[in-house]
N, C-alpha and C positions, 0 to 999 in steps of 0.2 A: 856205447858206438851204436849198436842197433837202434837203440831208443832215438839219437838224432837222425840216423837214415830214414826210420818212418816219419819224423816229422817234415825232413825235405820232399819226401814224396807226397806227402798230404799237402803241402803249401804249393808243390807244383801242378798237383790234380786241380787245388781250387784256383789257381789263376787260368789254367786251362779252361776250366769249366766257367769261369767269370766271362772270358771275352764273348762267348754268345751273347749271354744275359745282357752284357753292356750294349750290344748291337741291337738286340731285341727291344732294348729299353729305346734307344734311338729312333728306333722305328716305330714305336708305339708314340713317342712324343712327336716326332713328324708327321704321323698320322692325325692325330690331335691337331696338330697345328694347322695341316691341311683341310680338316672341317672346319676349324675356326677361319680361315682362308675363303672358303668356299661361301660361309654364311655372309661374310662381311662382304663379299663381293656382289652377292644378292641383295644385302642392303642398300649398296652403293648403285646398284642399278636403280632400285625401286625409288631411291632418293633424286636419281637423275630425271626419271620420268616425272615425278613430282615437280620437279623444276621446271622443266620443258613446260608443264601444263600452265604453269604460274606465268610463267614468262610471256605465255601467248595472252593469258588473262590480262596481263598489265598493259599489252597493246590495246585490247578490246576495251578496258574500263579506265583509259587514261584519263577521262574528264571527271570521275568520280571519286572525291580525295576521300571519302569512308572506304571505297573499294581498295584504294591504294594503300591505306592503312590497315586493311584487313590481310591484304596480300603480303604487305612487309611483316606483319606478325607471323604468318604461316611461315615465309622465308626465314624469319630467327628461328623457329622451332627447327627447322629442316638443318639449319646452320649447327645447332647444338646437335643433334642426331650424326652429323658428318663428324663432328669433333669427337663424339663417344664412340663412333665406329673407328676411328683412327687409333684413340687410346685403348680400344680393347686388345692391342697388340703388345702395351707397353711392359708388361711382365715377360712376354715370351720374347721378345727383343733384350731385355736386360738377360736372361738366360742363356741365350745366343751368344752375345757379346762375351760374357764370363766363360762361357765353355772355349771360344775361339781364342780368346786370352790364355785359358790353360794350357790348351793343345800348342800355342807357340806358332811363330812363323814357318812356312815350309823350308826344309834345309835349301841352303844355297848351293851354287854348282860346285863339285870338288867333294862336298860333304857327303857323308854316310847317309844313304835313303832311311827314311823313316818306314814304319811298318803300314802295311797296305791298309789297315783297319783304320789308322790315325787319319792317312790321306783320304779315304772314303768319308770319314764322319767329318773332316774340314770342309770337304765339297759340299756335302749333304747341308750342313749348317749355312754355308756361303749361298747355295741354292733357295734355301728355306729363306734367309734374311732377303735377298733380292724379290721372292714373290711378297713378302709381308712389305716391304718398302713400296713395292708398286702399288698395293692396296692402298696403303697411307699416304701414297701419291695422290691417287685417284680421289680420296676423302680432302684432302688439302686441296685439291683443283675444285672441286664442289665447295667448298668453303669460300675460296678465292671468287668464283663465279656469283655466289650467292652475295658476298660483299659487294659486287660490282652491280647486281640487281637492287639491293639495298640502296646504293648512292644515287642510282638513277631515278627509283621512287621518290626519293628525297628532291631530286631536280625537278621532277614531273610536278611533284606538291609545290614547290615554290614558284613554278611557272604559272600554275592555276591561280594560285594565289595574286601574282602580278597581274594575270589578266584579269581578274575578276576588279583590280582596283585600278586599274588604265585602260580597261576596254572603253571606247568612245560610241555613243549610241546616237542615231537621228532623232532629233526633236521633233522632225514634223511626223514621224510615225507615233509618237507619242500623243500629239496633240489632234491628231486625224479622226474624223466621224466613225473610222472603222473600230477605233478602240472601244468607243461605246457601245457599239452593236455588239463586240466580243465579251464586253461585260455584262450586257443584258443576257445574251446565250449561256454565259457562265453562271449566271446566279440562276439561270433556269434551271439549268443542269444540275446544279448545287442542291435547289430546292426539291426537284424530284429525287434524288438520290435520299436526301435526310427524310422525305416524306415515304417514300418505300420503305425505309428502314423501320422507320417509327413504326409505321403500318404492323410490320412483321414482328418488331419487339412486342408490343403493346397485344398482339393477338397469339403469342406463342411463347414468349418469355417474359410476360409480365412479372409473374411470381418472383422468377430469379432475379431481374431488375429490381424488383422492390426490395428482396432480402439482402443483394449487395450494396443498394444505396444505404439500407438501415446500418448493415453493417460498417460501411465505411462511416457514416456519422457518428456511430459509436465510438469508433476508434478516434475520430477526431475530438469526439466530446471527452473523452479519456484523456486526452493529450492536453486540451485545453483547461478544461475545469480541473484536473489535477495540477497542471502547471500553475494555475491560479491558488490553489490551495499550498502547494509546496513553496512558491516564490511569490506570495501575497504582496508581501511589501515591496519587493524589487520588478512587481509586473505592471503594476498601476501606480499612477501619480494619485498620490494623498493630497486632495484640495485643502485640509486642515494644515497643511505644512507651509508657512509662510515664507521661509528661507530654506529650501532643502540644500544641503550639500552638494559639491560637482560630483561626488562619487555616487551619492544617490541620484540625480538626474542621469548620468551614463547608464546605470545600471537599468534605470527604468527605460530609457531610450532603447539601449540593446535588447532586454529580454523580452519586452513587450513588442518588439519587431521580430525576434527569433523564434519565440512560443508560438504565436497566433500563425506566422507563416508555416511553422512545421506542420500545427493542426491543418491548415487548408491544405498543405502538400500531402501529407497522409490522406486525407479524404479524398483528394483527388486520384492519387495513385493507387489507392485499395480500391477505387469505384472501378478504373480502368482495368485492373488486373483481374477483379472478380467478375466482370463483364466478358472480360476474355476467357476467363477459366470456364463461364457457364455458356461460352458460344453465344453470346447476346451479339457481340459486333461480328460485321463482316471486314474484309480486307480496306477498303476505301474508308469507311465510318470510323474504324479503329484509327486511322492516321488522323483524321480529323479530330476525332475525340483526344487523343494525345496531344497534338498541337493546342487544342483550346484548353486543355488542362494547363499546359505549360503556361499560356497566356495570361490565364486567370491566376496562377501562381506569383508571375512576374508583377503584374498590375497591383495586387493585392499586397506584395512586399514591398513596392515603391511607395504605394500610398499609407503604407504602417510607418516605415520609416521616417517619411516627410512629417506626418502627423506626431511620431513620436519624438523627433529632433527639434520641432516648431512649436510644437503642442498650442495651437490657435487659441484654446478656450483655458489653457492654465498658463499664463504668462511667467510665472515663479518657477514652474519646471520645463522651460524653454531651455534648449541648449544652446542655440543661437538667439542672442538677444537682439529680435529685431519686433518692429512693432506687430499688433495684433492683425490690422487690416493686410500687409503686406505677407504675414505669414499665411494668411488663409490664400492669398493669390498664389503663394509659392507653392502650396499642396496642390493647388487646382492645377496650375501648369505641369508641375511635375506629372501628375497622375494623367494627365491629358497627353502627355508626351508619351509615358508608356502605353497609355492605351493605342495611340498611333503605332508605335513599333510593335505591339503585340497583335494588331488587326494586319499590320502589314505580314507579319510572321505567318498568321494562321492563313491569308490569302495565299501566301507562297506555296503552301503545303497543298491548297485545293489546286493552285494552277498546275504544280508539279503532279498531281495524282490525276488530273482531267486531260492534262496533255494540251493547256492552255496556249495560244500563240505568244510568240516572245513580245510582241507589241502591248500586248496587257501587262505580261510581267515588267516591263520598264516602265510602263505607265503608273503602275501601282508604287515601284519604287521612287518614281520622282515625286509624286504627291506626297509621300510619305517623308521624304527628305526635304521637301520645301515647307511641310508643316512643322517638322521638328526644328528646322533653322529658324523658323519666324517665332517659334516659343524659345528659344534661347536667346534670341535678340529681345524679346519681350520680359524675360527674366533678367536680363542684366540691366534693362532701363528702369527697371523697379528703384524706388527710393525707400528702402526699409527703416532707416534710421532717422530718429527726429532729434535736432540741437535742442540744446539749452534755450535758444530763441523761438522753438516751435517750429523752425524750418525743417523741411524733410531734405534728407541728406542719402547719397548713392552708396552703391557697393564700393569696395575698398579699390581701387585703380587698376591692380593687378587681375583683380578676379572678375570686374566688370570687363575690361578689354579682352581678356580670355573667352568669356562666354561670347561676346560680339564677333570675335575672330573666328570662333567654332560656328556659330550660326551662320554669319557670311559666308564661310569657306564651304559650308554644306551648300547654301543656296546656290552659290556661283557655281560648285562642282556640277550639281543639278543641272543648270542652265547652259553648262556648256556641254552636256552630252555624258561625265563621268557618273553615270548612275551609280554603279558599283560602289565607287569613291564615297559617293554621299550617301548612300544608305548605311556603309560599313561604319562612318563616323557617327551619325546617328545613332545606331545601335550600341555603340562602345559608349557613348555619352550617356544613355539612359541605364543600359544593362550594367556595364563596368562599373559606371560611376556609382550606381546603387551598391553593388557590391563593395567596392572601394571604401565607401561612407560608412557602410554597415560594419566591416573589417576594423576600420579608424576607431569607431566607437568601441568595440570589443577590445581592441588595443589598448584605449585609454582607460577601459573600467579595470583590464588587467594590471596596468600600470597604477592604478590608485590603490586597488585592493593590495598591491604589494609594498606599497608605503608603509612606514612605521606607524602603527596606529592604524591603518585603513580598514583591514579586515576586522578589527575590534568594534568599528562603526558601523558594520552592517548588521542586518537584523540576524542573519546566521552568526554573527560573532556575537553578538548580544546574548541569544540564546545559548550557545555553548559556553559563555563565560556565566551566565546563570544556573544552567542545569549540569554542566559536565566540570564545573571548577576550573575552568581553563584559565592560567594566567595570560598576562599580556603579551611576555615574552613566547609561549605557546603559541598565543593566536598570531603573533607577527610570523612564525615560522609556518603555520598553517597558511596564514595567508600568502607567502611565497609560493606555497607548493599549488596554491589555487590560482595565484597569477601565472603560473608558468601551465599549468593545465589548461587555462583559458585560451593562452597563445597558441599552444599547440593546436588545441581544438579548432581556433580561428584558421591557422594555416592549413590544416588539414582539409577543412570545410570550403574556404573561400579561394584558395590557390587554384585547385583544380576548376572550380566554376572559372575563374579569369583566365584562364587556358584556353578552355572550352569556347569563350566568346571571342577569342583572337586566332581561331582557325584551328585550334588543335583538336585532333579526335580522341577518344577513350582509349584507342588502341595506342596511341602515343604514351600515354600515362601509363598506362599498362607495362610498357616496354621499359620506361624509366624506371618503374618500381621494381621490377624483376632484376634490371641491373644492379639498382640500389641494394636489392636484398641479396643477390647472389655475389656483389664483389665489383668494385671499381678499382681498374689496374693504372696505379700511376708508376711508371717505371718498372722497377722489380717488385713493388710494394702492391698487395690487393687489398683492398678496403672492404668489407663487408658488414653492413650494417646490422644485418640478420646475427652475423656472428658476434659482433661486439655486444648486441644485447642478450645473446644468449650467455656469454661469459659473464655478463652483469648478473644476469639472473641466477646462474649457478652459483657464482661468488658469493651473492646474497643467500642464497638458500644454505649454503656450506657455512656461513658465518653464524646465521640464525641457530642450524643445527649444533653447530659449536657450543654456543652460548646456552643453549637448552641441555645438551650433554654435562656443560660443566655445572649447571645449575641440578641437574639431577646425581651428578656424581659426589657435588658437595653436600647436597641437603639431603639425599636418601640413603647413598651409602656409606659414605665416610661419617655423617653425623650419627646414623644409628651405630656404627661401628665404634665410638667413642675415639675417634682419630684424633690427634692431637691439632691443636689449632694451626700451628706452624706447618705441619706436614699437609694439612688439608690447603692450606694457601698456595705451599709450593705446588702441589699436584695439579689444583686448579688451574695455577697461571701457566704450567708447562701445557696441559693440555689446550688451554685458551692459545697460546702460541703456537703450537703443532697443528690443531685444528684450522686457524687463520692461514697458515702458510698452505695446508693441503687443498683448501678452498681457492685460494689466490693460484696456486698451480692448477687445478682444474679448471678454474673459470678463464685462465690462459689458454688452456688446450682448448677449450670449449667455443673460444672465441675464435679458434682457427690460427694461432700464433703459435709457430714453431718454434720449441723451447731452445732448438739448436741455434737459433738466431739470437739468442740473448748471450751468446759467448762473448761477442762485441761488447755489450753493457757490461758484462762482467770482467771483461779484461778493464774497460774504463773506470769501473768500481775499484778494482783493486789498486789501480794508478793512483786513485784519489784516498783510497785507504790508506797507501804507502806516504802520502803527504799531509793532506787536511784532515783525515776521518781518522786518525791513530789513537785520539782519545775516546771518540764516539765507541770504535769497535773494541778497544779496551775496556770501557764500561760495559759494553755488551757482554763480551766473555766472562768479565766478573761477575755480572749478573746472571749469566748459567750458571758459574761455578758456585755462586752464593744459594743458589736454588736446589742445586745437588749435593753440596757438602752439608749444606744448612750449619752452620758456625752459629747463626742466631735466626729466629724465627720472629713473625709478627707477635708481639705482644712481650718479647723479650724486652728486661732493662739492660741496657747496652751503655758503655764508656767509649766513644770514639775521640781521641784527642781531648778537646774544650768541650765536647758536645755528650752531654748526657741525658737521655731518656727513654721511651719507651718506641719499640719498633711499630710502626702503623702500616707500611706499606712495602714491599720488595717487588722492584720492576726489574726490567733487563737492563737499564739506564742508570737507575738511581735508587736508593732507599730514603724513605722517608720516616723522621725520628722525629716524635712531639715531645719536646723536653717538659720538665715539670712545671714551667711557667706556661704552659700550652703554646708554645713556640713551636712550629714546624720546620724542621730542618732538613733540608735535601742534600744528600750527601753521595756524589758519586762512587759508584759501586768498586771503581779502581782503588781509592781511598780505604775502603774497609778491607780491600785484598791485600793491599802492598803495606799496610801499617798495623800496629798492634790495635786490637779491640777488646776492651773488657765486656765479659756478659756476666750480669748478677745471675741470671735465670738460665744458665744454659742447658743443663740436665735436670735440673729440679729449682725450686726457689727456696732451699735452706741456705740461710746464710748469717754470718757474724757482724753484731753491730758493738761500737764501742763508746762508752761515754766515760769522759775525763773529768776528775775531780780533784781539787785542790783544797788541804787544809791547813790551818796554821800551825807554824812550830810549837812545840809544848803540848800539842794534842795527844791523846792516849791512841796511838796508830793501831793497835790490834783492836780497840773498841771500834774506830773509823772501820776497820776491816770487816767486822762483824756487822755492822748496820750496814753496810754498803752490799755485802753478800746475802743478807736478810733481805733486802729490798729487790734486789735481783731475781732471786727464788720465788719472791710472791707476787711478782708480774704474770697475769694469765697466759699471754702470750709467748713468753719464754720458755724454752723445751727444758724439759728435766734429763734429758740425754741427746747430745751434750750437755752437762750441766754447766751452769755459769760459773764463772769465777772473777774473783778481784785480785788484782795486780798492784803491789807498792812500786811503781814504776821509776821515780826519779826523788833527788832531793833538789826541789826548784830554787830559783833565787828567792823567793818570797812565799813558797807554800811546800808542803810535802804533797806529792804528785801520787795520785791512784788512777786507775782505770779499770771500769767495769766492762766485762767481755760476756756478751749473752749470745744464745744461736737461737734464731726464729726459723718457724716453718715457713714462712714466705717474707723474705727479706723486703719485701714492697711495703712492710709494716713497720720498717726499721725505724722512721721519723715518729710514728706514733708513740712506739716504746721508749725512744730516746726522752721524748716529751713527759712521759709518765713519768721515767726513773729521774728525771732532773727534778720535777715537783715533790716527789716522795723523798729525795734526797736533802731540798731544803726543808720538809717537815721534820724529817728524822734529826738533823743536825740542831733544828732550833730545838727541839725537845730534849737532846743530850749534851745541849750549850757546847756543841763543837764550832768552831768558828772558820769560815771561808775568807781568807785575807784577800784584798783589791789592793792593785798596784797604786802606791803614793802618787799623785798629780803634783808636777812642779808647778810652783805659784808665779805667777806672771804679773808684774806691776807695770803699768801703765805710766810713762815719764810724762809728767805733767810740764808744758811751756809756759814760759812766763808771760803773761799778759803784755803788751806793749802799750805804753802810756797814751791816752786816746787825747792827744793834742796837737796841735799844727807842725811839731817837729816831726811826727810821724808821717805824715803827709809830704812833706817836703823830702824826706829820705827815699820814698816810694816813688817820687816822680824824678828825683835825680839818678836813681837807681835804672829806671826805665829809659831814660833819655841816654844815658850810658851803654846801656844794652843795644839801642837801635842805632847809635854813633858805630859801635863796634861790629854791627852786622852791616852796615852801609860801608865800612872800612873793607871788610873783607870779601866784599861782591866786588867792589872796584878792584881790588888786588887779581881778584881771579879772572875777571874780564881782560885786565891789562895782560895777563901771562897766558889768554885763550882756552884755560881749562874750566870744565863744568864743576860745579859744588858737588860734592861726594852726598849720596844718600845714605840714612842710617840703615845700620841692618834689621832685616823683618824680625819680629818676635825680640 
């Protein structure tokens, strides 16, 4: 009794002392939350100030598309920061809601009052929740404001693009004498700027310029010469080949354009970079040099592409089968068009840098648009084909009229004052056309490589076949991989270039790439390319680790431990299935897929299992039971129904059995679980075989017994223990029947032993004059029909019988027709 009283006092003391500790804990949590609220309020204030600055900048730089794109990227960063600030309270809000739910609602009127400590805690939690909600609401308002500014930037950029294409200029300003005076002054200013820079560079930075130039040349030479060494046959057209394949022509056109362009681009880019690194360039000259490098790269690429596709010097390597003369003119006209567009772009940079008057800019664009339009019309009017009668034939109708329409549209737009539209069309025809043609050639090359036998016909395929012993099937599979890689490379390289030409900025692509990597939300589903790729990589790594572990466990651990082959196979399969399952689960988790979302899929699968997948699941479970219980293993000789043979493989669905006729029989595992299965080699290979022998009545049966026993004991494969024995089994209808029973250490040798003993029995019975009777055969006599006399009576009788049969058939047919019934067909078989 005293002990119980002490326990009650101790419990009461603990309860009283615990109340202040709970209250102190609540206060501590409240103080921590207050600090977090204060920090996030400061963060939101800073974000608000930045947004205000960017909103002012939008108004100031509203005419600069690149600046608007940069502002949009900054706003997207601020939006993510606001979202992070709102999410900082997620765990605390969850704790508050859980605690309020535990406390329950306040007592209604007329009910007993709750303790003051509970009321105080509820009020404190509600106040803290209100403060947090206020901060979260501020972050959400910022996010909404940012979204509105991003939409505004998008509308402003669209308006800029429309103004560029639809703005009309007065041509009198373009053709006025003032334009020529402005152009002369512009040229003089450019000459002075370049001259002063050259004087400075050669006087103070000559060594740095020389070193940078040689380093850039070295890099270009490595790319160019290394490319020719590595891709020699697919880089240059071989004049000795009279009839190259279509794939060879495509490859030469694509790579002979891409590799030299990359080399020239690397030289120009590294030169500009090294000049900037060594402080050789000043601000305006750096802009001029960057623009000039871009112009040179574009003109070179256009020239290389047209030469590769038309091959004026080697008609047999020509992709477009035109005559040699028109091919040369097409190369010249295309290169001239690229030069015009390049010069226009370079002068635009010069004009922007030097603050040239608008009339000079309009005049430059007008002249470039007119020249490009005329070149397009000239190209359309060419007659590139020669008919069988020697007459020249024009381009296909659709292509000819498309070029004429584009050329006339450019000229007409320029003449009516829509200079922006005219120059935009001109630039797209040259640059976008070059990009699309190069990409199309690359796609065609990838398609040809991916065709059956396509990769084997390339120089790399022939080298692999000769040096790496690749078979045709492996080369075809490798060709598919190469085809996919080329297509992916083309998309990654050429798609951004096309987007740049159509008014998009690098910031646009950066924003799209970020959204694609972090996740695209469609409804309630978020698709993340990065997550999916991460999941695939994790699964592949897990899969190969599983295969490596299987091989190491089987070859190093179990093989050295002399583990039974069947046990090794079961363990290897179990480890493989478990490893692949774990790799799949980890890969799914790495891809960002919530495994709890698979509950619906699991429910659908269980419904399908209940109806259509019963046998599949039954075989799967039976396979797991076979691997666990091991009633037989790989290498065992089993008998399952009418099938008898050696177990070759046990999988989770079926078991492969190889009969002694070398036929592979695939048995579902459920058959082996539900039916009787005989296993000759279950625990060991010890087994008994029987040989039946019959002797004639009247033979000395004791002598026969002794002879047979001696033969059985004399065979080297017959065990001495258990010893062999001979049974006098039956008085047969035609013989006295004996049976030799012998035991073997390996029952798989039973056929050999039976064969040897039968031969020995024949030899011993022959020496002992013991007869083995045979069953008498019945004599069958063939009945001989009497030959019909060969005279006219035979012919007359056959003719009469034939006529009678035809008459009976006709009468039966008429009778059936009159009764309306059909003739009955004879029974099959």
